[in-house]
MOPAC internal coordinates of N, CA, C and O (Angstrom, degrees):
PM7 1SCF
backbone

  N    0.0000 0     0.00 0     0.00 0    0    0    0
  C    1.4754 1     0.00 0     0.00 0    1    0    0
  C    1.4949 1   106.17 1     0.00 0    2    1    0
  O    1.2310 1   121.33 1   -56.27 1    3    2    1
  N    1.3341 1   115.06 1   123.73 1    3    2    1
  C    1.5266 1   118.17 1   173.33 1    5    3    2
  C    1.4980 1   110.39 1   -68.99 1    6    5    3
  O    1.2310 1   120.59 1   -38.15 1    7    6    5
  N    1.2652 1   116.47 1   141.85 1    7    6    5
  C    1.4410 1   122.86 1   173.80 1    9    7    6
  C    1.5870 1   108.14 1  -132.77 1   10    9    7
  O    1.2310 1   122.66 1   -24.19 1   11   10    9
  N    1.3322 1   112.52 1   155.81 1   11   10    9
  C    1.5153 1   117.12 1   177.25 1   13   11   10
  C    1.4288 1   110.63 1  -106.71 1   14   13   11
  O    1.2310 1   119.86 1   -41.50 1   15   14   13
  N    1.3791 1   117.87 1   138.50 1   15   14   13
  C    1.4838 1   124.59 1  -178.13 1   17   15   14
  C    1.5079 1   104.06 1  -129.33 1   18   17   15
  O    1.2310 1   120.47 1   -47.13 1   19   18   17
  N    1.3089 1   116.70 1   132.87 1   19   18   17
  C    1.3723 1   126.58 1   167.53 1   21   19   18
  C    1.4715 1   116.16 1   -86.43 1   22   21   19
  O    1.2310 1   117.46 1   -37.02 1   23   22   21
  N    1.2980 1   122.44 1   142.98 1   23   22   21
  C    1.4254 1   127.17 1   173.82 1   25   23   22
  C    1.5153 1   109.74 1  -132.30 1   26   25   23
  O    1.2310 1   121.79 1   -41.01 1   27   26   25
  N    1.3285 1   114.17 1   138.99 1   27   26   25
  C    1.4602 1   116.68 1  -178.59 1   29   27   26
  C    1.5354 1   111.54 1  -133.73 1   30   29   27
  O    1.2310 1   118.88 1   -29.50 1   31   30   29
  N    1.3370 1   119.75 1   150.50 1   31   30   29
  C    1.4266 1   124.64 1  -176.96 1   33   31   30
  C    1.5886 1   103.68 1  -110.86 1   34   33   31
  O    1.2310 1   121.82 1   -46.74 1   35   34   33
  N    1.4117 1   114.12 1   133.26 1   35   34   33
  C    1.3788 1   119.01 1   178.79 1   37   35   34
  C    1.5552 1   112.43 1   -86.88 1   38   37   35
  O    1.2310 1   120.58 1    -5.32 1   39   38   37
  N    1.2500 1   116.50 1   174.68 1   39   38   37
  C    1.4028 1   122.15 1   180.00 1   41   39   38
  C    1.5562 1   111.02 1   -59.42 1   42   41   39
  O    1.2310 1   120.43 1   154.80 1   43   42   41
  N    1.3018 1   116.79 1   -25.20 1   43   42   41
  C    1.5207 1   125.19 1  -176.52 1   45   43   42
  C    1.5924 1   105.38 1   -86.14 1   46   45   43
  O    1.2310 1   117.83 1  -171.78 1   47   46   45
  N    1.3861 1   121.74 1     8.22 1   47   46   45
  C    1.4251 1   127.78 1  -177.85 1   49   47   46
  C    1.4825 1   112.68 1    59.87 1   50   49   47
  O    1.2310 1   119.68 1  -138.45 1   51   50   49
  N    1.3488 1   118.22 1    41.55 1   51   50   49
  C    1.4891 1   124.33 1   176.95 1   53   51   50
  C    1.5129 1   106.41 1  -112.72 1   54   53   51
  O    1.2310 1   122.89 1   -47.83 1   55   54   53
  N    1.3281 1   112.06 1   132.17 1   55   54   53
  C    1.4779 1   114.16 1  -179.65 1   57   55   54
  C    1.5328 1   106.89 1  -100.11 1   58   57   55
  O    1.2310 1   122.58 1   -33.66 1   59   58   57
  N    1.3640 1   112.66 1   146.34 1   59   58   57
  C    1.5577 1   124.36 1  -178.65 1   61   59   58
  C    1.4656 1   105.93 1  -136.04 1   62   61   59
  O    1.2310 1   122.64 1   -34.09 1   63   62   61
  N    1.3523 1   112.54 1   145.91 1   63   62   61
  C    1.4662 1   117.08 1   164.86 1   65   63   62
  C    1.4992 1   106.76 1   -84.12 1   66   65   63
  O    1.2310 1   121.06 1   -39.40 1   67   66   65
  N    1.3767 1   115.57 1   140.60 1   67   66   65
  C    1.4684 1   123.40 1   178.76 1   69   67   66
  C    1.5633 1   107.40 1   -86.08 1   70   69   67
  O    1.2310 1   120.08 1   -82.81 1   71   70   69
  N    1.3914 1   117.46 1    97.19 1   71   70   69
  C    1.4422 1   121.72 1  -170.55 1   73   71   70
  C    1.5525 1   103.72 1  -138.44 1   74   73   71
  O    1.2310 1   121.30 1  -104.29 1   75   74   73
  N    1.3341 1   115.12 1    75.71 1   75   74   73
  C    1.4897 1   117.31 1  -174.61 1   77   75   74
  C    1.5396 1   111.42 1   -64.92 1   78   77   75
  O    1.2310 1   119.65 1   148.02 1   79   78   77
  N    1.3009 1   118.27 1   -31.98 1   79   78   77
  C    1.4737 1   121.27 1  -175.28 1   81   79   78
  C    1.5976 1   109.36 1   -66.25 1   82   81   79
  O    1.2310 1   122.90 1   147.53 1   83   82   81
  N    1.3572 1   112.06 1   -32.47 1   83   82   81
  C    1.5107 1   114.95 1   175.42 1   85   83   82
  C    1.4848 1   113.40 1   -60.53 1   86   85   83
  O    1.2310 1   121.46 1   138.43 1   87   86   85
  N    1.3843 1   114.80 1   -41.57 1   87   86   85
  C    1.4542 1   116.82 1   175.15 1   89   87   86
  C    1.5352 1   114.64 1   -69.33 1   90   89   87
  O    1.2310 1   122.38 1   142.37 1   91   90   89
  N    1.3598 1   113.05 1   -37.63 1   91   90   89
  C    1.4462 1   118.02 1   176.94 1   93   91   90
  C    1.5269 1   112.42 1   -60.03 1   94   93   91
  O    1.2310 1   119.81 1   150.06 1   95   94   93
  N    1.3301 1   117.96 1   -29.94 1   95   94   93
  C    1.4172 1   121.91 1  -179.48 1   97   95   94
  C    1.6059 1   113.84 1   -93.85 1   98   97   95
  O    1.2310 1   121.56 1  -157.46 1   99   98   97
  N    1.3156 1   114.61 1    22.54 1   99   98   97
  C    1.4414 1   118.50 1   173.50 1  101   99   98
  C    1.5598 1   115.58 1    98.28 1  102  101   99
  O    1.2310 1   121.56 1  -176.51 1  103  102  101
  N    1.2871 1   114.61 1     3.49 1  103  102  101
  C    1.5756 1   115.92 1  -179.38 1  105  103  102
  C    1.5385 1   105.31 1   -84.15 1  106  105  103
  O    1.2310 1   123.93 1    -7.98 1  107  106  105
  N    1.3897 1   110.07 1   172.02 1  107  106  105
  C    1.5386 1   118.39 1  -179.25 1  109  107  106
  C    1.4601 1   107.13 1  -116.96 1  110  109  107
  O    1.2310 1   122.78 1   -31.03 1  111  110  109
  N    1.3162 1   112.28 1   148.97 1  111  110  109
  C    1.4131 1   123.81 1   177.56 1  113  111  110
  C    1.5545 1   114.61 1   -53.57 1  114  113  111
  O    1.2310 1   121.61 1   143.88 1  115  114  113
  N    1.3254 1   114.52 1   -36.12 1  115  114  113
  C    1.4868 1   122.77 1  -179.13 1  117  115  114
  C    1.5226 1   110.86 1   -63.89 1  118  117  115
  O    1.2310 1   121.21 1   150.36 1  119  118  117
  N    1.3727 1   115.30 1   -29.64 1  119  118  117
  C    1.4599 1   122.27 1   179.10 1  121  119  118
  C    1.5889 1   112.58 1   -69.23 1  122  121  119
  O    1.2310 1   121.85 1   161.92 1  123  122  121
  N    1.2511 1   114.06 1   -18.08 1  123  122  121
  C    1.5520 1   121.35 1  -175.78 1  125  123  122
  C    1.4495 1   113.40 1   -92.96 1  126  125  123
  O    1.2310 1   120.73 1   176.94 1  127  126  125
  N    1.4213 1   116.21 1    -3.06 1  127  126  125
  C    1.4569 1   120.86 1   179.52 1  129  127  126
  C    1.5025 1   109.74 1   -69.50 1  130  129  127
  O    1.2310 1   121.00 1   -47.21 1  131  130  129
  N    1.3501 1   115.70 1   132.79 1  131  130  129
  C    1.4632 1   119.85 1   176.66 1  133  131  130
  C    1.5999 1   106.76 1   -92.95 1  134  133  131
  O    1.2310 1   121.47 1   -60.01 1  135  134  133
  N    1.3148 1   114.79 1   119.99 1  135  134  133
  C    1.4835 1   123.93 1  -173.43 1  137  135  134
  C    1.5880 1   109.44 1  -131.07 1  138  137  135
  O    1.2310 1   121.00 1    -1.36 1  139  138  137
  N    1.2224 1   115.69 1   178.64 1  139  138  137
  C    1.4703 1   126.71 1   166.89 1  141  139  138
  C    1.5623 1   111.60 1    50.54 1  142  141  139
  O    1.2310 1   122.57 1  -130.16 1  143  142  141
  N    1.3307 1   112.69 1    49.84 1  143  142  141
  C    1.4819 1   120.83 1   174.81 1  145  143  142
  C    1.4908 1   111.45 1   103.52 1  146  145  143
  O    1.2310 1   117.94 1   150.50 1  147  146  145
  N    1.3301 1   121.54 1   -29.50 1  147  146  145
  C    1.4075 1   120.97 1   176.53 1  149  147  146
  C    1.5588 1   111.61 1   -64.87 1  150  149  147
  O    1.2310 1   122.01 1   147.00 1  151  150  149
  N    1.3347 1   113.76 1   -33.00 1  151  150  149
  C    1.4925 1   119.57 1   177.25 1  153  151  150
  C    1.5534 1   109.33 1   -67.47 1  154  153  151
  O    1.2310 1   120.43 1   138.39 1  155  154  153
  N    1.3034 1   116.78 1   -41.61 1  155  154  153
  C    1.4832 1   119.79 1   176.87 1  157  155  154
  C    1.4986 1   109.12 1   -63.67 1  158  157  155
  O    1.2310 1   120.18 1   134.06 1  159  158  157
  N    1.2704 1   117.26 1   -45.94 1  159  158  157
  C    1.4876 1   119.14 1   178.82 1  161  159  158
  C    1.5519 1   112.60 1   -55.16 1  162  161  159
  O    1.2310 1   120.89 1   134.99 1  163  162  161
  N    1.2465 1   115.91 1   -45.01 1  163  162  161
  C    1.5046 1   123.28 1  -179.96 1  165  163  162
  C    1.5861 1   109.06 1   -64.68 1  166  165  163
  O    1.2310 1   121.31 1   139.42 1  167  166  165
  N    1.2647 1   115.09 1   -40.58 1  167  166  165
  C    1.5920 1   120.95 1  -179.86 1  169  167  166
  C    1.5880 1   102.58 1   -58.70 1  170  169  167
  O    1.2310 1   121.25 1   127.95 1  171  170  169
  N    1.3488 1   115.22 1   -52.05 1  171  170  169
  C    1.4844 1   118.65 1  -174.66 1  173  171  170
  C    1.5702 1   113.19 1   -62.86 1  174  173  171
  O    1.2310 1   123.17 1   130.72 1  175  174  173
  N    1.3653 1   111.53 1   -49.28 1  175  174  173
  C    1.4414 1   117.60 1  -179.04 1  177  175  174
  C    1.4597 1   115.99 1   -65.21 1  178  177  175
  O    1.2310 1   120.45 1   150.14 1  179  178  177
  N    1.3787 1   116.74 1   -29.86 1  179  178  177
  C    1.5055 1   117.16 1   175.35 1  181  179  178
  C    1.5102 1   114.09 1   -94.57 1  182  181  179
  O    1.2310 1   119.25 1  -170.92 1  183  182  181
  N    1.3179 1   119.04 1     9.08 1  183  182  181
  C    1.3858 1   124.36 1   176.63 1  185  183  182
  C    1.5080 1   105.23 1    60.88 1  186  185  183
  O    1.2310 1   119.66 1  -135.85 1  187  186  185
  N    1.3411 1   118.26 1    44.15 1  187  186  185
  C    1.4921 1   124.90 1   177.49 1  189  187  186
  C    1.5071 1   114.23 1    59.92 1  190  189  187
  O    1.2310 1   119.29 1  -153.27 1  191  190  189
  N    1.4378 1   118.97 1    26.73 1  191  190  189
  C    1.3845 1   121.39 1   173.71 1  193  191  190
  C    1.5048 1   110.54 1   -85.26 1  194  193  191
  O    1.2310 1   118.42 1     4.26 1  195  194  193
  N    1.2980 1   120.62 1  -175.74 1  195  194  193
  C    1.3361 1   125.81 1   178.48 1  197  195  194
  C    1.5195 1   121.82 1   -95.06 1  198  197  195
  O    1.2310 1   120.39 1   173.24 1  199  198  197
  N    1.3104 1   116.86 1    -6.76 1  199  198  197
  C    1.3858 1   121.25 1   176.42 1  201  199  198
  C    1.5575 1   109.42 1  -153.92 1  202  201  199
  O    1.2310 1   122.38 1   -18.03 1  203  202  201
  N    1.3114 1   113.06 1   161.97 1  203  202  201
  C    1.4405 1   119.98 1  -179.15 1  205  203  202
  C    1.5638 1   108.01 1  -165.21 1  206  205  203
  O    1.2310 1   120.73 1   -29.08 1  207  206  205
  N    1.3258 1   116.20 1   150.92 1  207  206  205
  C    1.4047 1   122.28 1   175.82 1  209  207  206
  C    1.4948 1   108.97 1  -120.00 1  210  209  207
  O    1.2310 1   120.01 1   -50.87 1  211  210  209
  N    1.3837 1   117.59 1   129.13 1  211  210  209
  C    1.4158 1   123.36 1  -179.05 1  213  211  210
  C    1.5345 1   110.46 1  -115.26 1  214  213  211
  O    1.2310 1   121.55 1   -45.67 1  215  214  213
  N    1.3331 1   114.64 1   134.33 1  215  214  213
  C    1.4425 1   123.33 1   170.70 1  217  215  214
  C    1.5342 1   106.33 1   -85.81 1  218  217  215
  O    1.2310 1   118.89 1   -56.18 1  219  218  217
  N    1.3036 1   119.71 1   123.82 1  219  218  217
  C    1.4460 1   125.78 1  -172.43 1  221  219  218
  C    1.4955 1   111.52 1  -127.65 1  222  221  219
  O    1.2310 1   121.51 1   -37.86 1  223  222  221
  N    1.3670 1   114.71 1   142.14 1  223  222  221
  C    1.5403 1   118.87 1   171.31 1  225  223  222
  C    1.4781 1   106.20 1  -159.15 1  226  225  223
  O    1.2310 1   122.25 1    -9.88 1  227  226  225
  N    1.3000 1   113.29 1   170.12 1  227  226  225
  C    1.4547 1   121.55 1   173.48 1  229  227  226
  C    1.4770 1   113.23 1   -98.94 1  230  229  227
  O    1.2310 1   120.99 1  -178.22 1  231  230  229
  N    1.3410 1   115.72 1     1.78 1  231  230  229
  C    1.5401 1   123.75 1   177.69 1  233  231  230
  C    1.5212 1   102.81 1  -119.62 1  234  233  231
  O    1.2310 1   122.91 1   -40.34 1  235  234  233
  N    1.4049 1   112.03 1   139.66 1  235  234  233
  C    1.4407 1   114.80 1   179.30 1  237  235  234
  C    1.4982 1   113.73 1   -67.23 1  238  237  235
  O    1.2310 1   122.07 1   -33.96 1  239  238  237
  N    1.2918 1   113.64 1   146.04 1  239  238  237
  C    1.4816 1   120.15 1   178.33 1  241  239  238
  C    1.4626 1   108.58 1  -139.50 1  242  241  239
  O    1.2310 1   120.37 1   -13.02 1  243  242  241
  N    1.3462 1   116.89 1   166.98 1  243  242  241
  C    1.4657 1   123.99 1  -173.58 1  245  243  242
  C    1.6097 1   113.88 1   -50.52 1  246  245  243
  O    1.2310 1   122.55 1   -54.74 1  247  246  245
  N    1.2801 1   112.73 1   125.26 1  247  246  245
  C    1.4459 1   118.15 1   172.98 1  249  247  246
  C    1.6153 1   114.07 1    72.05 1  250  249  247
  O    1.2310 1   121.76 1  -164.31 1  251  250  249
  N    1.3585 1   114.23 1    15.69 1  251  250  249
  C    1.4415 1   117.53 1  -176.81 1  253  251  250
  C    1.4709 1   110.76 1   -86.58 1  254  253  251
  O    1.2310 1   122.88 1   -28.47 1  255  254  253
  N    1.3536 1   112.09 1   151.53 1  255  254  253
  C    1.4601 1   123.32 1   175.61 1  257  255  254
  C    1.5607 1   102.57 1  -104.05 1  258  257  255
  O    1.2310 1   121.39 1    -3.14 1  259  258  257
  N    1.4410 1   114.95 1   176.86 1  259  258  257
  C    1.4071 1   116.27 1  -176.46 1  261  259  258
  C    1.5147 1   111.36 1  -142.93 1  262  261  259
  O    1.2310 1   123.67 1   -29.51 1  263  262  261
  N    1.3087 1   110.57 1   150.49 1  263  262  261
  C    1.4575 1   119.73 1   171.50 1  265  263  262
  C    1.5367 1   106.14 1  -121.64 1  266  265  263
  O    1.2310 1   121.09 1   -51.99 1  267  266  265
  N    1.3398 1   115.53 1   128.01 1  267  266  265
  C    1.4169 1   120.87 1  -168.90 1  269  267  266
  C    1.5472 1   108.18 1  -115.87 1  270  269  267
  O    1.2310 1   121.05 1   -47.94 1  271  270  269
  N    1.3457 1   115.60 1   132.06 1  271  270  269
  C    1.4668 1   118.58 1   178.28 1  273  271  270
  C    1.5068 1   108.64 1   -69.90 1  274  273  271
  O    1.2310 1   120.41 1   -47.15 1  275  274  273
  N    1.3214 1   116.82 1   132.85 1  275  274  273
  C    1.4160 1   119.73 1  -179.58 1  277  275  274
  C    1.4992 1   111.59 1   -76.35 1  278  277  275
  O    1.2310 1   117.74 1   -37.84 1  279  278  277
  N    1.3095 1   121.91 1   142.16 1  279  278  277
  C    1.3749 1   126.44 1  -170.42 1  281  279  278
  C    1.5096 1   114.36 1   -48.72 1  282  281  279
  O    1.2310 1   118.84 1   -54.65 1  283  282  281
  N    1.2744 1   119.82 1   125.35 1  283  282  281
  C    1.5084 1   126.51 1   171.62 1  285  283  282
  C    1.5878 1   108.40 1    58.02 1  286  285  283
  O    1.2310 1   119.31 1  -146.51 1  287  286  285
  N    1.3012 1   118.91 1    33.49 1  287  286  285
  C    1.3379 1   120.38 1  -176.09 1  289  287  286
  C    1.5583 1   117.50 1  -109.57 1  290  289  287
  O    1.2310 1   120.76 1  -159.22 1  291  290  289
  N    1.2955 1   116.15 1    20.78 1  291  290  289
  C    1.4404 1   124.29 1   175.97 1  293  291  290
  C    1.5132 1   110.28 1   -77.95 1  294  293  291
  O    1.2310 1   118.74 1   -50.26 1  295  294  293
  N    1.2308 1   120.00 1   129.74 1  295  294  293
  C    1.4707 1   122.61 1  -177.42 1  297  295  294
  C    1.6130 1   107.91 1  -125.13 1  298  297  295
  O    1.2310 1   122.32 1    -2.06 1  299  298  297
  N    1.2811 1   113.17 1   177.94 1  299  298  297
  C    1.4828 1   119.69 1  -173.78 1  301  299  298
  C    1.5922 1   113.71 1   -52.81 1  302  301  299
  O    1.2310 1   121.20 1   136.45 1  303  302  301
  N    1.2809 1   115.32 1   -43.55 1  303  302  301
  C    1.4240 1   115.25 1  -174.33 1  305  303  302
  C    1.5975 1   115.31 1  -113.89 1  306  305  303
  O    1.2310 1   120.86 1  -167.40 1  307  306  305
  N    1.3048 1   115.97 1    12.60 1  307  306  305
  C    1.4430 1   118.65 1  -179.24 1  309  307  306
  C    1.4621 1   107.74 1   172.40 1  310  309  307
  O    1.2310 1   121.63 1     7.18 1  311  310  309
  N    1.4388 1   114.49 1  -172.82 1  311  310  309
  C    1.4361 1   120.76 1   179.30 1  313  311  310
  C    1.4786 1   110.89 1  -139.77 1  314  313  311
  O    1.2310 1   119.40 1   -25.81 1  315  314  313
  N    1.3088 1   118.75 1   154.19 1  315  314  313
  C    1.4210 1   121.80 1   179.45 1  317  315  314
  C    1.5895 1   108.57 1   -94.76 1  318  317  315
  O    1.2310 1   121.89 1   -42.04 1  319  318  317
  N    1.3199 1   114.00 1   137.96 1  319  318  317
  C    1.4483 1   122.54 1   178.70 1  321  319  318
  C    1.5449 1   108.33 1  -131.77 1  322  321  319
  O    1.2310 1   121.59 1   -15.77 1  323  322  321
  N    1.3039 1   114.56 1   164.23 1  323  322  321
  C    1.4356 1   124.13 1   169.14 1  325  323  322
  C    1.5179 1   109.11 1  -121.76 1  326  325  323
  O    1.2310 1   119.76 1   -52.47 1  327  326  325
  N    1.3663 1   118.06 1   127.53 1  327  326  325
  C    1.4422 1   124.04 1   170.69 1  329  327  326
  C    1.5160 1   103.79 1   -79.08 1  330  329  327
  O    1.2310 1   121.21 1   -52.81 1  331  330  329
  N    1.2893 1   115.30 1   127.19 1  331  330  329
  C    1.4608 1   123.27 1   178.86 1  333  331  330
  C    1.5159 1   107.48 1  -109.12 1  334  333  331
  O    1.2310 1   121.84 1   -71.99 1  335  334  333
  N    1.4286 1   114.08 1   108.01 1  335  334  333
  C    1.4531 1   113.55 1  -177.26 1  337  335  334
  C    1.4707 1   108.51 1   -79.62 1  338  337  335
  O    1.2310 1   121.92 1    -9.41 1  339  338  337
  N    1.3339 1   113.93 1   170.59 1  339  338  337
  C    1.5601 1   123.15 1   178.34 1  341  339  338
  C    1.4624 1   110.24 1   -57.69 1  342  341  339
  O    1.2310 1   118.23 1   158.56 1  343  342  341
  N    1.2468 1   120.98 1   -21.44 1  343  342  341
  C    1.5086 1   127.40 1   179.94 1  345  343  342
  C    1.5138 1   110.39 1   -98.06 1  346  345  343
  O    1.2310 1   119.64 1  -166.07 1  347  346  345
  N    1.2878 1   118.30 1    13.93 1  347  346  345
  C    1.4379 1   124.11 1  -173.89 1  349  347  346
  C    1.4887 1   122.53 1    55.64 1  350  349  347
  O    1.2310 1   122.39 1  -153.92 1  351  350  349
  N    1.3125 1   113.03 1    26.08 1  351  350  349
  C    1.4373 1   125.32 1   170.45 1  353  351  350
  C    1.5082 1   107.74 1   -74.91 1  354  353  351
  O    1.2310 1   119.95 1   -31.84 1  355  354  353
  N    1.3627 1   117.69 1   148.16 1  355  354  353
  C    1.4389 1   118.98 1   176.91 1  357  355  354
  C    1.5378 1   112.78 1  -120.51 1  358  357  355
  O    1.2310 1   120.70 1   -40.94 1  359  358  357
  N    1.3490 1   116.27 1   139.06 1  359  358  357
  C    1.4763 1   117.79 1   173.61 1  361  359  358
  C    1.5347 1   104.83 1  -125.68 1  362  361  359
  O    1.2310 1   120.96 1   -61.56 1  363  362  361
  N    1.2971 1   115.77 1   118.44 1  363  362  361
  C    1.5482 1   117.89 1   176.13 1  365  363  362
  C    1.5459 1   113.39 1   -65.35 1  366  365  363
  O    1.2310 1   119.76 1   -47.52 1  367  366  365
  N    1.3119 1   118.05 1   132.48 1  367  366  365
  C    1.4611 1   122.73 1  -175.53 1  369  367  366
  C    1.5062 1   105.86 1  -132.88 1  370  369  367
  O    1.2310 1   121.38 1   -41.28 1  371  370  369
  N    1.3393 1   114.96 1   138.72 1  371  370  369
  C    1.4757 1   118.68 1   166.89 1  373  371  370
  C    1.5407 1   106.82 1  -108.60 1  374  373  371
  O    1.2310 1   122.79 1   -50.26 1  375  374  373
  N    1.3678 1   112.25 1   129.74 1  375  374  373
  C    1.4567 1   117.80 1   169.43 1  377  375  374
  C    1.5186 1   116.33 1  -111.04 1  378  377  375
  O    1.2310 1   121.26 1   -47.33 1  379  378  377
  N    1.3106 1   115.20 1   132.67 1  379  378  377
  C    1.5798 1   115.22 1  -173.03 1  381  379  378
  C    1.4695 1   106.54 1   -80.74 1  382  381  379
  O    1.2310 1   124.83 1     8.33 1  383  382  381
  N    1.3752 1   108.34 1  -171.67 1  383  382  381
  C    1.4873 1   118.17 1  -179.24 1  385  383  382
  C    1.4517 1   116.92 1   -65.75 1  386  385  383
  O    1.2310 1   118.79 1   169.19 1  387  386  385
  N    1.3227 1   119.91 1   -10.81 1  387  386  385
  C    1.4431 1   122.32 1   174.18 1  389  387  386
  C    1.5291 1   108.14 1   -61.54 1  390  389  387
  O    1.2310 1   118.99 1   155.41 1  391  390  389
  N    1.3076 1   119.53 1   -24.59 1  391  390  389
  C    1.4229 1   123.64 1   172.69 1  393  391  390
  C    1.4503 1   113.11 1   -57.32 1  394  393  391
  O    1.2310 1   120.30 1   137.44 1  395  394  393
  N    1.2707 1   117.03 1   -42.56 1  395  394  393
  C    1.4211 1   125.84 1   175.87 1  397  395  394
  C    1.5399 1   113.53 1   -63.14 1  398  397  395
  O    1.2310 1   121.78 1   144.55 1  399  398  397
  N    1.3301 1   114.20 1   -35.45 1  399  398  397
  C    1.4710 1   119.55 1   175.41 1  401  399  398
  C    1.5283 1   109.28 1   -65.20 1  402  401  399
  O    1.2310 1   118.13 1   134.47 1  403  402  401
  N    1.2857 1   121.16 1   -45.53 1  403  402  401
  C    1.4494 1   128.69 1  -178.98 1  405  403  402
  C    1.5191 1   110.43 1   -69.81 1  406  405  403
  O    1.2310 1   118.75 1   132.58 1  407  406  405
  N    1.2644 1   119.99 1   -47.42 1  407  406  405
  C    1.4595 1   122.58 1  -175.29 1  409  407  406
  C    1.5586 1   116.94 1  -104.61 1  410  409  407
  O    1.2310 1   119.16 1   167.51 1  411  410  409
  N    1.2601 1   119.21 1   -12.49 1  411  410  409
  C    1.4857 1   123.58 1  -174.39 1  413  411  410
  C    1.5255 1   114.47 1    87.10 1  414  413  411
  O    1.2310 1   121.59 1   168.85 1  415  414  413
  N    1.3528 1   114.56 1   -11.15 1  415  414  413
  C    1.4906 1   119.11 1   177.29 1  417  415  414
  C    1.5338 1   104.30 1  -166.00 1  418  417  415
  O    1.2310 1   122.22 1    11.85 1  419  418  417
  N    1.3733 1   113.35 1  -168.15 1  419  418  417
  C    1.4734 1   120.11 1   170.10 1  421  419  418
  C    1.4211 1   109.44 1   -99.23 1  422  421  419
  O    1.2310 1   118.53 1   -85.23 1  423  422  421
  N    1.3582 1   120.42 1    94.77 1  423  422  421
  C    1.4582 1   120.72 1   178.73 1  425  423  422
  C    1.5264 1   114.63 1   -54.67 1  426  425  423
  O    1.2310 1   120.44 1   -27.75 1  427  426  425
  N    1.3013 1   116.77 1   152.25 1  427  426  425
  C    1.4878 1   117.32 1   178.24 1  429  427  426
  C    1.5983 1   110.02 1   -72.31 1  430  429  427
  O    1.2310 1   121.04 1   144.01 1  431  430  429
  N    1.3156 1   115.61 1   -35.99 1  431  430  429
  C    1.4367 1   119.44 1   175.72 1  433  431  430
  C    1.6040 1   109.67 1  -130.49 1  434  433  431
  O    1.2310 1   120.90 1   -39.87 1  435  434  433
  N    1.3905 1   115.88 1   140.13 1  435  434  433
  C    1.3457 1   117.28 1   177.74 1  437  435  434
  C    1.5975 1   105.27 1  -120.78 1  438  437  435
  O    1.2310 1   116.85 1   -58.19 1  439  438  437
  N    1.1895 1   123.60 1   121.81 1  439  438  437
  C    1.4792 1   127.11 1  -179.48 1  441  439  438
  C    1.5339 1   107.70 1   -95.09 1  442  441  439
  O    1.2310 1   121.73 1   -36.57 1  443  442  441
  N    1.2635 1   114.29 1   143.43 1  443  442  441
  C    1.5128 1   117.97 1  -179.28 1  445  443  442
  C    1.4608 1   110.64 1  -155.83 1  446  445  443
  O    1.2310 1   119.43 1   -16.54 1  447  446  445
  N    1.3214 1   118.69 1   163.46 1  447  446  445
  C    1.4549 1   127.02 1   162.84 1  449  447  446
  C    1.4713 1   109.10 1  -154.10 1  450  449  447
  O    1.2310 1   121.95 1   -19.15 1  451  450  449
  N    1.3619 1   113.87 1   160.85 1  451  450  449
  C    1.4812 1   121.99 1   179.16 1  453  451  450
  C    1.4910 1   107.73 1   -78.98 1  454  453  451
  O    1.2310 1   122.05 1   -50.75 1  455  454  453
  N    1.3629 1   113.68 1   129.25 1  455  454  453
  C    1.5048 1   117.52 1   173.98 1  457  455  454
  C    1.5463 1   107.93 1   -76.27 1  458  457  455
  O    1.2310 1   120.58 1   -54.12 1  459  458  457
  N    1.2470 1   116.50 1   125.88 1  459  458  457
  C    1.4856 1   120.18 1   178.71 1  461  459  458
  C    1.4567 1   112.22 1   -88.65 1  462  461  459
  O    1.2310 1   120.10 1   180.00 1  463  462  461

């Protein structure tokens, strides 16, 4: 099932996913920060703006791009992925355990597109 997630950049140029229910369930805002390539991806996708909404699913959908978990790269607090662009360029990305909160685990492939 496709879901929409909002991301925002603070004045300190830090990206966060807007996930208030995560905080309400005992999580910390620091855990929602997008780092290690995910922040770069959001800068590129947002055209260096301060917010963006992504439509995300584990099943491909029309005009979606993909993030692929790199083989055997799940670790204790996150997993390594590669953003595969439409021109087959790769950007390494690390996604933290909040990914498990959103999806229930670390999916092998995450499909997404920017909501216009």
